[in-house]
Backbone bond lengths (Angstrom), bond angles and torsions (degrees), N, CA, C in turn:
res aa  C-N    CA-C-N  psi(-1)  N-CA   C-N-CA  omega(-1)  CA-C   N-CA-C  phi
1 M - - - 1.440 - - 1.525 109.52 -
2 K 1.313 119.32 132.09 1.455 122.82 -179.72 1.516 109.68 -84.47
3 W 1.303 116.96 97.80 1.465 119.77 -173.57 1.500 113.62 -123.84
4 R 1.303 119.39 -23.46 1.459 122.09 -175.41 1.525 111.61 -69.67
5 G 1.372 115.49 138.71 1.440 118.99 175.80 1.531 113.66 82.61
6 R 1.330 118.59 7.91 1.458 120.95 -179.83 1.524 109.44 -108.22
7 R 1.361 113.77 171.15 1.493 119.95 -173.02 1.508 109.56 -58.92
8 E 1.322 114.80 140.35 1.465 123.54 173.45 1.516 110.11 -106.23
9 S 1.271 115.35 138.96 1.485 117.84 175.93 1.528 111.59 -71.13
10 E 1.304 113.32 147.77 1.477 118.97 175.09 1.504 111.47 -90.16
11 N 1.331 117.66 -4.69 1.465 122.10 -175.98 1.493 111.37 -92.83
12 V 1.314 116.69 49.60 1.504 124.10 178.63 1.533 107.59 -122.58
13 E 1.318 114.62 123.60 1.485 122.03 177.68 1.526 108.23 -110.53
14 D 1.329 114.09 116.01 1.460 118.31 -175.73 1.532 110.24 -98.72
15 R 1.320 117.46 109.01 1.428 122.03 -178.59 1.558 110.80 -105.55
16 R 1.334 117.67 9.88 1.443 117.98 -172.54 1.531 113.86 -62.04
17 G 1.337 118.22 -24.26 1.441 120.22 176.39 1.546 114.42 -64.54
18 E 1.393 114.04 -14.68 1.449 116.60 177.79 1.505 113.07 -76.54
19 G 1.314 118.96 -15.15 1.442 123.80 179.12 1.529 107.29 75.10
20 G 1.360 113.67 -145.43 1.460 120.51 -171.68 1.483 114.32 -91.16
21 G 1.305 117.19 4.88 1.501 119.70 -179.59 1.478 111.19 -133.32
22 F 1.350 117.92 -143.87 1.455 125.13 -177.46 1.537 107.35 -116.11
23 G 1.293 116.97 118.82 1.443 119.50 -175.93 1.519 113.58 -78.47
24 F 1.345 115.31 146.25 1.455 121.24 173.53 1.522 108.41 -77.31
25 P 1.350 117.01 149.60 1.493 118.13 171.43 1.501 109.08 -55.77
26 G 1.348 114.67 138.64 1.428 118.41 179.52 1.518 111.14 101.20
27 G 1.331 118.75 -17.45 1.431 123.64 171.95 1.512 116.31 74.94
28 G 1.382 116.91 20.78 1.439 116.60 -178.22 1.498 112.33 -73.12
29 G 1.276 120.07 -78.71 1.456 122.45 178.55 1.469 113.38 -110.02
30 R 1.269 118.94 -171.50 1.445 122.64 177.01 1.511 108.29 -149.57
31 I 1.309 114.97 155.81 1.460 121.62 -176.20 1.513 107.54 -104.48
32 R 1.316 116.14 129.25 1.465 122.19 171.35 1.489 108.46 -105.55
33 F 1.319 118.17 143.09 1.445 121.55 -177.40 1.529 108.48 -100.04
34 P 1.348 118.98 98.08 1.476 120.25 178.94 1.488 109.97 -70.48
35 M 1.353 117.62 141.79 1.380 124.81 178.02 1.522 111.39 -100.99
36 P 1.333 118.33 142.32 1.485 119.43 -179.48 1.513 111.83 -59.78
37 R 1.340 115.39 144.94 1.482 119.02 175.48 1.503 109.36 -92.80
38 S 1.342 113.57 153.55 1.454 117.32 175.18 1.491 112.29 -73.43
39 R 1.321 115.48 165.43 1.434 119.93 -179.42 1.509 113.47 -63.02
40 A 1.342 112.42 -23.56 1.503 117.37 -179.19 1.534 109.83 -71.37
41 G 1.349 116.47 -24.97 1.431 119.03 -178.01 1.498 112.81 -89.19
42 Q 1.271 118.59 -179.42 1.453 122.42 179.96 1.541 106.96 -92.07
43 G 1.299 116.80 146.27 1.461 123.46 177.51 1.488 109.51 97.36
44 G 1.334 115.37 159.32 1.433 119.10 -172.88 1.498 115.90 -106.93
45 G 1.362 117.69 17.61 1.480 119.05 -179.96 1.500 111.51 84.03
46 I 1.358 117.28 -172.24 1.411 121.46 -174.65 1.492 114.83 -87.42
47 G 1.337 116.83 -21.49 1.470 121.14 179.75 1.508 112.71 78.25
48 I 1.343 115.19 168.77 1.449 119.79 -171.71 1.573 109.07 -67.56
49 M 1.330 117.74 -39.29 1.445 119.34 -178.44 1.536 111.36 -66.73
50 G 1.321 115.63 -39.44 1.436 118.53 175.82 1.481 112.30 -62.41
51 L 1.357 116.20 -42.91 1.483 119.45 178.57 1.520 110.81 -60.91
52 L 1.350 117.21 -41.23 1.450 119.50 178.85 1.494 112.62 -64.03
53 I 1.323 115.89 -39.67 1.509 119.05 175.63 1.447 112.05 -61.41
54 I 1.354 117.62 -43.30 1.488 122.76 -178.97 1.521 109.27 -62.16
55 L 1.388 118.07 -47.70 1.422 123.59 -177.83 1.540 110.09 -62.67
56 G 1.350 116.23 -37.72 1.460 119.19 179.62 1.518 110.36 -66.79
57 L 1.323 117.59 -40.71 1.448 120.81 179.69 1.551 111.34 -67.64
58 M 1.339 116.34 -35.45 1.429 121.20 -179.70 1.584 108.13 -66.75
59 F 1.331 117.15 -41.75 1.442 119.73 175.84 1.521 110.64 -62.53
60 L 1.337 116.22 -38.97 1.478 119.58 179.66 1.527 113.52 -61.42
61 F 1.325 114.58 -36.46 1.455 120.10 -177.19 1.564 112.72 -98.75
62 G 1.359 115.63 8.30 1.417 119.06 173.31 1.513 113.67 75.26
63 V 1.302 119.21 29.90 1.449 121.52 -178.54 1.509 110.33 -103.51
64 D 1.278 118.31 136.53 1.472 123.12 178.99 1.482 110.58 -65.51
65 P 1.330 119.62 115.98 1.476 122.62 -178.72 1.563 111.29 -64.82
66 G 1.301 117.78 -18.22 1.500 119.61 179.01 1.526 112.38 -61.38
67 V 1.319 116.70 -26.00 1.454 117.37 -176.66 1.531 111.70 -68.99
68 I 1.299 117.73 -26.81 1.461 119.14 176.88 1.506 110.35 -70.84
69 L 1.330 116.69 -36.70 1.434 121.96 179.09 1.506 114.20 -74.25
70 Q 1.319 115.76 -34.73 1.417 121.51 -172.66 1.500 114.23 -108.12
71 G 1.352 118.81 -6.30 1.413 121.76 164.84 1.511 117.00 91.15
72 G 1.358 120.54 17.62 1.451 120.06 176.21 1.485 112.33 156.88
73 P 1.339 118.99 -175.30 1.416 125.34 -179.60 1.563 110.75 -51.09
74 Q 1.246 116.32 139.54 1.465 123.23 -179.90 1.487 113.39 -147.48
75 G 1.304 117.93 -165.84 1.463 120.41 170.18 1.528 111.06 106.69
76 G 1.330 121.95 29.93 1.430 121.03 171.72 1.543 113.51 78.04
77 I 1.291 119.21 29.88 1.439 119.88 178.92 1.540 109.19 -118.49
78 P 1.321 117.05 159.06 1.454 118.54 178.32 1.555 113.03 -61.32
79 D 1.254 117.44 148.27 1.493 121.93 175.62 1.525 105.51 -79.08
80 L 1.347 116.07 102.17 1.481 120.85 -172.50 1.518 108.05 -109.55
81 R 1.308 119.82 26.64 1.470 120.93 -174.47 1.521 111.91 -91.96
82 M 1.306 115.48 145.38 1.436 123.79 167.30 1.515 106.03 -71.64
83 P 1.368 119.90 130.37 1.479 118.27 -179.15 1.519 109.77 -63.93
84 R 1.364 114.79 144.96 1.467 122.02 179.75 1.505 108.30 -85.45
85 P 1.308 122.95 115.88 1.430 122.34 -178.37 1.536 113.10 -57.38
86 S 1.301 119.19 -32.49 1.436 119.65 -169.45 1.532 114.14 -103.14
87 A 1.373 117.67 18.26 1.427 119.97 -176.42 1.500 110.95 -55.42
88 G 1.341 116.27 123.41 1.449 120.46 -178.88 1.525 113.15 79.57
89 Q 1.319 117.27 -1.94 1.472 121.28 -177.69 1.525 110.01 -130.71
90 P 1.297 116.67 72.33 1.489 118.95 -173.47 1.469 114.50 -57.84
91 G 1.338 118.90 -47.35 1.438 119.56 178.74 1.545 114.87 65.13
92 R 1.295 119.68 178.79 1.452 123.90 174.17 1.469 109.51 -95.62
93 P 1.386 118.03 130.35 1.436 118.63 175.41 1.538 113.25 -57.80
94 M 1.304 114.60 139.03 1.469 119.92 -179.79 1.485 108.16 -116.50
95 P 1.358 119.01 144.24 1.434 121.71 -178.78 1.520 110.55 -69.04
96 R 1.335 114.28 142.45 1.432 119.21 177.52 1.548 111.42 -101.06
97 Q 1.267 118.15 159.53 1.448 123.17 174.89 1.530 108.52 -109.00
98 G 1.308 118.96 131.71 1.428 121.71 175.80 1.484 115.52 95.91
99 M 1.333 116.60 -34.02 1.478 119.48 -179.27 1.539 107.05 -123.48
100 P 1.329 118.12 134.64 1.489 121.06 -176.86 1.479 110.79 -74.10
101 E 1.337 115.59 156.73 1.449 121.38 174.68 1.530 110.94 -63.58
102 S 1.320 116.70 148.18 1.455 121.81 172.32 1.514 109.78 -85.08
103 K 1.355 118.32 108.30 1.447 122.28 -175.10 1.491 109.09 -132.86
104 P 1.345 118.45 153.85 1.438 120.05 173.45 1.535 110.96 -57.57
105 Q 1.348 117.44 149.62 1.429 123.12 177.41 1.544 113.36 64.31
106 Q 1.340 116.38 20.31 1.445 121.05 -179.95 1.534 108.93 -65.12
107 R 1.333 119.72 141.20 1.406 122.15 -179.12 1.539 111.12 -60.59
108 A 1.355 115.65 141.87 1.448 119.52 -175.90 1.526 110.87 -66.95
109 D 1.334 117.97 -20.60 1.453 120.19 -174.81 1.512 112.19 -103.89
110 D 1.342 119.77 25.43 1.464 122.63 -177.39 1.519 109.89 -74.59
111 D 1.301 117.28 167.67 1.427 122.17 -177.09 1.575 113.23 -62.89
112 G 1.343 115.18 -37.11 1.444 119.47 177.77 1.513 113.84 -56.28
113 R 1.356 114.61 -49.67 1.461 118.85 179.47 1.546 110.05 -67.08
114 K 1.334 117.97 -44.83 1.394 119.14 178.53 1.568 112.78 -56.04
115 F 1.315 114.11 -44.99 1.477 118.07 -176.69 1.518 110.53 -61.58
116 V 1.303 120.04 -51.57 1.411 123.23 -177.39 1.517 111.61 -65.57
117 S 1.351 115.60 -30.43 1.476 120.00 -179.95 1.585 108.20 -69.09
118 V 1.307 114.67 -40.24 1.462 117.02 179.33 1.521 111.54 -68.10
119 V 1.337 117.38 -43.27 1.476 119.71 178.87 1.520 108.92 -62.26
120 L 1.331 117.49 -46.44 1.485 118.36 178.84 1.534 111.67 -59.84
121 A 1.345 116.53 -37.81 1.472 119.50 178.72 1.573 109.77 -63.28
122 D 1.344 114.85 -39.25 1.466 117.62 177.07 1.539 112.78 -62.73
123 T 1.371 116.11 -39.09 1.452 118.63 177.48 1.485 110.23 -65.99
124 E 1.323 117.70 -39.55 1.470 121.18 177.36 1.530 111.10 -57.84
125 D 1.310 117.70 -46.48 1.446 121.54 -176.54 1.561 109.23 -66.04
126 V 1.297 118.62 -44.71 1.451 123.15 -177.88 1.499 110.32 -63.70
127 W 1.323 118.04 -52.37 1.474 121.97 -174.72 1.529 111.98 -75.54
128 S 1.285 120.61 -28.07 1.466 122.22 174.26 1.517 108.77 -65.63
129 D 1.340 118.49 -41.45 1.455 122.89 175.65 1.510 113.37 -64.42
130 L 1.303 115.43 -44.42 1.489 120.37 -178.68 1.549 110.60 -69.36
131 F 1.304 118.15 -40.24 1.446 120.01 -178.91 1.544 109.92 -64.88
132 A 1.328 115.43 -42.43 1.491 120.29 -179.84 1.501 109.65 -65.11
133 K 1.288 119.39 -46.76 1.486 121.00 -174.07 1.533 113.50 -81.61
134 K 1.300 116.30 -35.42 1.488 118.91 -171.46 1.530 112.28 -97.84
135 Y 1.352 116.14 -36.98 1.424 119.92 -175.04 1.532 113.72 -111.18
136 G 1.323 116.66 -4.98 1.440 120.52 174.20 1.547 114.46 65.74
137 R 1.305 118.54 28.29 1.411 122.33 178.82 1.517 111.17 -150.28
138 P 1.338 116.10 159.71 1.512 117.86 -176.02 1.524 110.82 -73.65
139 Y 1.258 113.86 150.29 1.470 122.78 173.29 1.496 109.33 -90.78
140 Q 1.317 115.19 130.29 1.461 121.43 178.41 1.552 108.41 -102.72
141 P 1.303 116.96 103.52 1.512 120.06 -174.13 1.487 111.32 -66.39
142 P 1.314 116.68 148.30 1.468 122.03 177.68 1.535 109.20 -82.04
143 T 1.271 116.42 166.33 1.448 124.06 171.13 1.492 108.62 -97.91
144 L 1.349 118.12 134.48 1.441 122.99 174.56 1.514 109.07 -98.53
145 V 1.336 116.56 125.25 1.440 121.58 -178.32 1.535 108.21 -107.03
146 L 1.328 115.58 120.42 1.468 120.55 170.65 1.529 108.33 -91.59
147 F 1.326 115.67 132.15 1.452 118.66 177.49 1.531 108.03 -142.91
148 S 1.310 113.73 169.42 1.481 119.62 177.78 1.541 106.67 -131.93
149 G 1.302 115.36 119.02 1.468 121.63 176.49 1.488 115.72 88.30
150 M 1.340 116.31 -69.72 1.425 121.62 -174.70 1.510 110.16 -154.19
151 T 1.357 118.37 148.71 1.429 122.11 178.75 1.489 111.72 -157.54
152 R 1.303 116.81 168.05 1.482 122.60 177.22 1.528 112.17 -91.13
153 S 1.333 114.90 147.97 1.447 120.82 167.60 1.536 105.27 -146.91
154 L 1.356 115.21 166.10 1.454 118.78 176.27 1.540 114.37 -71.49
155 C 1.352 114.37 -6.09 1.487 120.67 173.37 1.534 111.73 -95.91
156 G 1.345 117.25 2.01 1.483 121.52 -178.73 1.505 109.96 120.22
157 V 1.317 113.78 -162.41 1.486 119.70 -178.98 1.567 107.29 -79.64
158 G 1.302 114.22 134.10 1.421 119.31 173.14 1.543 110.17 -105.64
159 A 1.332 116.90 130.28 1.453 121.02 -177.08 1.535 110.75 -122.61
160 A 1.301 115.59 149.32 1.462 119.42 -176.68 1.566 110.07 -59.35
161 Q 1.336 116.92 -29.30 1.459 120.00 -179.22 1.498 112.64 -65.78
162 M 1.302 118.26 -18.59 1.458 123.13 -178.75 1.551 110.64 -79.54
163 G 1.286 117.92 -22.89 1.428 121.49 -172.82 1.527 111.08 83.75
164 P 1.310 118.13 178.14 1.477 121.27 177.46 1.538 111.83 -59.82
165 F 1.337 115.82 143.82 1.418 119.42 -179.47 1.552 110.23 -151.38
166 Y 1.332 115.53 158.17 1.430 122.17 175.77 1.526 111.39 -115.54
167 C 1.296 118.53 134.79 1.454 124.19 -178.81 1.532 107.47 -109.71
168 P 1.335 118.07 108.70 1.452 120.48 179.09 1.549 113.23 -66.40
169 R 1.319 116.40 -21.14 1.476 119.55 -177.13 1.505 112.81 -70.46
170 D 1.332 117.48 -31.75 1.478 120.13 177.96 1.524 112.63 -116.78
171 G 1.322 116.71 0.98 1.446 119.13 177.72 1.513 114.81 63.50
172 K 1.357 114.38 34.49 1.470 120.32 -179.03 1.516 110.24 -124.99
173 L 1.344 115.94 147.13 1.428 120.35 172.64 1.542 107.26 -111.56
174 Y 1.303 118.46 144.00 1.414 124.46 -168.10 1.569 110.52 -125.20
175 I 1.299 116.11 135.17 1.477 120.06 -179.60 1.498 110.49 -149.89
176 D 1.324 114.97 133.00 1.454 123.98 164.05 1.513 108.21 -94.65
177 L 1.332 117.62 120.68 1.449 119.33 -171.90 1.491 113.25 -64.83
178 S 1.306 119.66 -9.33 1.452 121.04 175.06 1.526 110.79 -66.41
179 F 1.306 119.06 -17.33 1.453 121.39 175.77 1.534 109.72 -60.75
180 Y 1.341 117.40 -38.31 1.431 121.01 178.81 1.524 111.78 -62.85
181 Q 1.317 116.56 -36.38 1.493 121.24 178.97 1.516 107.70 -60.62
182 E 1.354 117.51 -47.10 1.464 119.01 -177.02 1.496 110.87 -71.98
183 L 1.313 118.49 -36.35 1.467 119.19 175.73 1.517 113.40 -54.98
184 K 1.315 111.11 -39.11 1.519 118.62 -174.91 1.533 108.53 -77.42
185 H 1.363 115.65 -57.13 1.509 119.54 -166.07 1.503 112.48 -84.03
186 R 1.330 119.28 -34.34 1.460 120.22 -174.72 1.514 111.38 -94.73
187 F 1.316 117.65 -24.62 1.463 119.81 -174.70 1.522 114.41 -122.64
188 G 1.299 113.05 8.66 1.492 115.99 174.07 1.473 116.46 60.85
189 A 1.316 118.83 38.09 1.462 123.39 179.42 1.508 109.95 -124.53
190 P 1.359 116.86 67.52 1.464 117.89 -179.26 1.537 113.79 -80.61
191 G 1.293 116.97 176.08 1.441 122.91 171.45 1.534 112.56 108.43
192 D 1.353 113.63 144.33 1.425 119.18 -179.53 1.520 115.02 -63.46
193 F 1.354 115.39 -32.88 1.458 115.22 -179.39 1.530 112.29 -76.72
194 A 1.331 117.46 -24.03 1.461 120.48 169.95 1.567 108.55 -61.18
195 Q 1.318 114.67 -38.97 1.463 119.35 179.19 1.522 110.72 -69.58
196 A 1.337 116.89 -38.59 1.453 122.18 179.45 1.562 109.37 -65.32
197 Y 1.263 116.06 -38.45 1.454 120.31 178.37 1.539 112.98 -58.10
198 V 1.361 115.48 -38.75 1.463 120.35 177.62 1.529 109.83 -58.37
199 I 1.325 117.93 -49.41 1.428 123.27 -179.57 1.521 109.49 -62.96
200 A 1.327 118.83 -45.08 1.431 122.25 -178.32 1.505 111.22 -60.96
201 H 1.354 117.41 -38.68 1.456 121.34 177.46 1.525 111.92 -61.23
202 E 1.333 118.12 -45.02 1.426 118.53 177.93 1.508 114.84 -69.14
203 V 1.345 116.41 -32.70 1.466 118.40 173.59 1.497 108.39 -67.23
204 G 1.365 118.71 -29.66 1.478 120.55 174.08 1.481 111.41 -56.67
205 H 1.337 118.04 -39.32 1.500 120.87 176.43 1.539 112.70 -64.94
206 H 1.341 114.75 -34.75 1.493 118.16 174.72 1.498 109.39 -61.92
207 V 1.325 115.10 -45.60 1.485 117.92 179.75 1.522 110.17 -61.53
208 Q 1.290 119.67 -40.35 1.462 122.00 175.69 1.522 111.78 -60.64
209 T 1.311 117.06 -38.35 1.434 120.47 177.25 1.523 111.59 -65.11
210 M 1.340 116.60 -47.50 1.465 120.65 177.87 1.484 115.42 -59.98
211 L 1.343 115.48 -32.52 1.441 120.91 179.34 1.522 114.35 -86.31
212 G 1.310 117.10 -1.93 1.462 121.52 177.76 1.507 112.66 84.19
213 I 1.333 118.93 3.40 1.439 120.90 -177.62 1.500 110.32 -67.75
214 A 1.333 116.91 -41.53 1.466 122.34 -177.93 1.523 111.59 -58.40
215 D 1.301 115.94 -43.60 1.502 120.73 178.38 1.472 111.21 -65.17
216 Q 1.342 118.68 -40.71 1.454 120.65 178.79 1.530 112.13 -64.21
217 V 1.308 115.10 -40.47 1.439 119.09 -178.79 1.523 110.60 -68.57
218 Q 1.356 116.08 -37.71 1.472 117.82 179.74 1.569 109.51 -65.10
219 R 1.290 116.36 -40.58 1.490 116.91 178.80 1.488 111.51 -66.19
220 A 1.335 115.92 -39.52 1.489 118.56 178.15 1.500 112.18 -66.33
221 K 1.316 118.96 -32.71 1.459 120.42 -178.14 1.560 111.72 -68.43
222 M 1.317 114.83 -21.03 1.458 120.95 -177.77 1.536 110.67 -80.27
223 Q 1.407 115.47 -7.42 1.452 118.79 -175.37 1.500 111.93 -89.90
224 G 1.318 118.28 -5.18 1.482 120.14 -175.19 1.531 108.59 -144.25
225 G 1.361 113.22 -173.34 1.422 119.86 -178.10 1.538 110.12 -87.32
226 E 1.356 112.45 -164.46 1.482 121.26 -176.98 1.519 112.66 -59.79
227 R 1.362 115.40 -43.97 1.468 117.15 -177.99 1.515 110.64 -63.47
228 H 1.332 117.35 -40.16 1.485 121.04 179.18 1.531 110.18 -64.75
229 A 1.327 115.67 -41.21 1.493 120.61 -178.88 1.531 109.53 -65.97
230 N 1.304 117.43 -42.36 1.453 121.53 177.85 1.513 112.40 -60.36
231 A 1.322 115.95 -42.93 1.454 119.72 -179.60 1.481 111.75 -62.37
232 L 1.361 117.43 -41.94 1.449 121.80 176.25 1.471 112.58 -63.17
233 Q 1.303 117.42 -41.48 1.446 124.17 179.89 1.519 112.07 -62.29
234 V 1.333 116.28 -40.92 1.469 120.99 174.97 1.509 109.17 -57.95
235 R 1.290 120.49 -45.27 1.505 122.63 178.93 1.496 110.82 -64.84
236 M 1.328 116.50 -34.24 1.440 120.95 179.09 1.570 109.62 -65.15
237 E 1.311 114.57 -45.39 1.436 120.03 -177.40 1.511 113.65 -70.73
238 L 1.343 117.00 -35.82 1.446 123.20 178.20 1.526 109.46 -68.20
239 Q 1.341 117.17 -35.59 1.439 119.94 177.60 1.505 109.02 -67.73
240 A 1.342 121.78 -39.65 1.437 124.77 174.26 1.551 110.05 -59.04
241 D 1.281 118.48 -39.21 1.486 120.74 178.43 1.534 107.37 -65.31
242 C 1.337 116.85 -42.53 1.451 119.48 -178.60 1.545 111.16 -63.90
243 L 1.325 115.36 -40.78 1.471 120.74 177.95 1.503 110.84 -63.60
244 A 1.376 116.92 -32.75 1.475 119.86 178.32 1.527 107.64 -68.13
245 G 1.367 116.83 -37.41 1.456 116.79 174.55 1.468 115.58 -63.24
246 V 1.344 116.22 -39.45 1.475 121.26 174.56 1.465 112.28 -57.98
247 W 1.329 115.66 -44.84 1.482 116.94 175.45 1.521 112.28 -59.92
248 A 1.304 118.44 -46.89 1.464 119.65 -178.86 1.513 112.60 -56.95
249 K 1.342 117.69 -41.64 1.425 123.29 -178.87 1.543 110.21 -64.51
250 R 1.308 115.51 -46.96 1.486 119.57 -174.85 1.536 110.65 -75.79
251 A 1.341 119.61 -36.19 1.424 121.34 176.85 1.526 112.58 -63.10
252 D 1.350 115.28 -40.78 1.456 120.53 178.37 1.545 109.23 -66.98
253 A 1.315 119.00 -42.82 1.442 121.33 -179.05 1.482 111.81 -62.89
254 S 1.312 118.53 -34.92 1.467 120.52 -177.01 1.517 114.84 -90.96
255 K 1.385 115.88 -26.18 1.473 120.07 -173.36 1.471 114.98 -129.31
256 D 1.333 118.36 -2.11 1.481 121.19 -178.67 1.537 110.29 53.71
257 I 1.304 117.25 59.85 1.492 120.01 -171.87 1.580 109.85 -90.61
258 L 1.295 120.15 -17.35 1.400 121.65 -165.14 1.531 112.10 -92.63
259 D 1.334 113.94 134.00 1.454 121.95 170.35 1.519 108.66 -96.59
260 P 1.326 119.16 162.08 1.459 119.52 174.93 1.527 110.65 -57.47
261 G 1.309 116.17 135.91 1.460 122.79 179.03 1.555 114.83 89.48
262 D 1.281 116.11 -7.13 1.490 118.96 -177.99 1.488 114.17 -62.07
263 I 1.325 117.37 -45.85 1.433 121.18 179.37 1.555 111.08 -64.00
264 E 1.273 115.86 -36.19 1.486 121.48 176.13 1.574 108.58 -62.16
265 E 1.316 116.24 -40.07 1.469 120.21 177.38 1.516 110.84 -59.72
266 A 1.329 117.04 -46.14 1.496 121.35 178.20 1.493 113.21 -62.14
267 L 1.349 115.31 -45.12 1.482 120.49 178.98 1.539 109.86 -63.58
268 N 1.295 117.00 -39.01 1.467 119.99 178.40 1.511 110.92 -63.56
269 A 1.284 115.28 -40.89 1.466 119.70 178.56 1.574 112.12 -64.88
270 A 1.319 112.87 -44.39 1.489 118.97 178.35 1.556 109.83 -60.58
271 S 1.258 115.82 -39.40 1.480 119.18 177.03 1.501 114.21 -70.99
272 A 1.302 115.73 -36.18 1.490 120.61 -178.53 1.540 112.14 -62.95
273 I 1.295 117.36 -30.49 1.485 118.90 -174.49 1.537 110.21 -112.30
274 G 1.343 117.44 27.04 1.438 119.08 173.50 1.561 109.23 -72.55
275 D 1.353 112.62 153.08 1.490 116.42 -175.67 1.507 113.00 -60.53
276 D 1.300 118.43 -37.04 1.443 120.58 -176.93 1.545 110.52 -64.40
277 K 1.304 115.43 -44.58 1.463 119.18 176.00 1.490 114.17 -63.45
278 M 1.315 115.49 -41.73 1.416 120.91 179.48 1.513 112.01 -63.88
279 Q 1.297 116.90 -45.10 1.497 121.70 177.96 1.490 109.79 -65.86
280 R 1.249 119.95 -45.29 1.495 121.69 -178.38 1.502 109.77 -61.18
281 R 1.317 116.64 -36.33 1.453 119.84 -176.65 1.536 109.98 -75.65
282 S 1.309 117.52 -37.22 1.476 120.27 -173.70 1.533 111.57 -87.47
283 Q 1.365 119.45 -33.88 1.437 118.75 -176.74 1.524 115.69 -129.05
284 G 1.362 115.57 -4.55 1.438 119.10 173.12 1.502 116.25 90.19
285 Y 1.326 119.02 -3.10 1.464 123.79 -179.54 1.532 108.72 -151.97
286 V 1.325 116.63 166.34 1.458 122.08 -174.83 1.484 111.82 -115.47
287 V 1.327 114.92 135.82 1.492 122.47 178.45 1.522 107.36 -122.04
288 P 1.296 120.03 92.08 1.503 122.61 -173.90 1.577 112.51 -59.48
289 D 1.343 116.49 -33.41 1.465 116.33 178.11 1.517 114.21 -66.32
290 A 1.310 115.37 -15.86 1.484 119.75 178.01 1.526 113.61 -94.97
291 F 1.308 115.79 2.17 1.471 119.12 179.19 1.565 108.94 -64.36
292 T 1.317 114.20 141.49 1.486 120.37 175.70 1.519 110.97 -127.48
293 H 1.296 120.44 -9.75 1.439 123.91 -178.18 1.526 114.12 -124.78
294 G 1.308 117.48 -19.08 1.495 121.22 -177.48 1.490 110.31 105.50
295 S 1.346 111.85 155.64 1.493 115.89 177.40 1.494 112.44 -71.58
296 S 1.306 115.46 170.66 1.475 119.22 175.71 1.507 113.53 -55.59
297 A 1.324 112.74 -48.70 1.498 119.55 -178.73 1.532 110.67 -60.71
298 Q 1.307 117.32 -40.71 1.471 122.30 179.53 1.482 110.62 -64.79
299 R 1.297 118.58 -45.31 1.446 122.19 -178.51 1.468 112.61 -63.84
300 V 1.334 116.39 -41.31 1.456 121.93 176.63 1.515 110.50 -63.23
301 R 1.352 115.68 -45.34 1.465 121.32 -178.39 1.513 112.65 -59.05
302 W 1.333 117.64 -46.36 1.444 120.11 -174.84 1.510 111.74 -76.66
303 F 1.323 120.41 -34.98 1.463 117.74 169.77 1.478 113.13 -59.41
304 K 1.331 117.64 -44.19 1.418 122.65 179.93 1.536 111.34 -65.07
305 R 1.306 115.97 -36.43 1.497 118.20 177.47 1.544 110.19 -61.29
306 G 1.331 115.98 -47.53 1.437 119.03 179.09 1.498 113.19 -63.71
307 F 1.332 118.20 -36.99 1.441 120.12 179.38 1.541 112.64 -71.96
308 D 1.338 116.05 -37.98 1.432 119.34 -179.24 1.555 110.54 -67.92
309 S 1.314 118.73 -37.12 1.425 121.71 -176.14 1.521 113.05 -88.81
310 G 1.312 119.33 -35.47 1.450 122.87 -177.16 1.529 114.36 69.59
311 T 1.352 117.65 15.83 1.463 120.31 -177.56 1.521 109.81 -136.07
312 P 1.333 118.74 141.38 1.452 122.94 178.07 1.561 111.90 -64.16
313 D 1.341 115.38 -18.73 1.483 118.16 -177.70 1.556 110.84 -62.85
314 S 1.321 114.85 -24.52 1.473 118.32 -178.77 1.520 112.96 -83.02
315 C 1.310 116.12 -0.35 1.506 121.26 -170.71 1.516 112.17 -105.60
316 D 1.316 120.90 23.44 1.447 121.18 178.51 1.542 109.95 -83.69
317 T 1.334 112.42 82.39 1.430 115.96 -178.99 1.514 112.36 -72.96
318 F 1.316 118.00 -19.05 1.485 121.27 -179.82 1.515 112.70 -74.09
319 A 1.331 116.21 -21.73 1.458 118.33 -179.75 1.558 111.15 -100.07
320 A 1.359 115.20 -4.16 1.482 119.27 -177.87 1.497 111.99 -71.90
321 Q 1.304 117.37 133.00 1.450 121.99 178.73 1.560 109.35 -72.34
322 S 1.276 115.57 -34.53 1.467 121.72 -179.77 1.517 109.72 -131.73
323 L 1.315 118.30 137.00 1.468 122.70 179.78 1.531 109.57 -94.21
């Protein structure tokens, strides 16, 4: 992907200096939230006093304590997260080539920040043009938050283990750049355009929120059970993949951003994080009714549909008879 030397977005908030927890004003130390260990492991957990201390700190910093009990962002919003390839499989970090590690106190001008800033700027240009011409109103760009380990959002606590996610309550998308390391080394999806696809997918959720699609889906999900809600969420995620394809087509047409093989990198990434592959890897079998993001084939198909057409009109996954 041709990204060096191009405009960088100003809508990037770098919280990586906070490390894995919530920093105190003044930058001295930081608080990490230890999680209780199971009886099978060594150690007795944090205990009641430790839990009370943690809850008190969460209240102090304005964090919903329910996320500790329920395991992540909550509050009646659609699940707009990119699945985390390594959930439950921490593994040993492996060095990446081309993109720097996400570490506390990382320099603000490192390649990681520059790269995501350029990609975000490209999404701003594409969607600003589309909103003005197609929808007759201005596009309000999201903020991209870089963090390491754990951070706050209006949707609850965001953790690196969750993978990249978008919070419609604050209009921000969140990413720990270590996700790219795992995407490349553990799941065989290398390349800068695979990384750009991840950002474009989350921006697709922001577009859905601006167009009112996210609210409609949330209301519809309340009309049925878990299977019904999962099916709607799959369509939501596949539409975000399609919108990412639309962005890629239009950004290349206006700025010539693509190198040979870039689209293949994006398709490979979409395939690597399909629900079927994720389930087969984690549990050895596939349960389609439990899909929340779509199969590998579906994710590839809808990204390609958006790229081939270059228009959001091709991305109506909710009207599609077959995904």
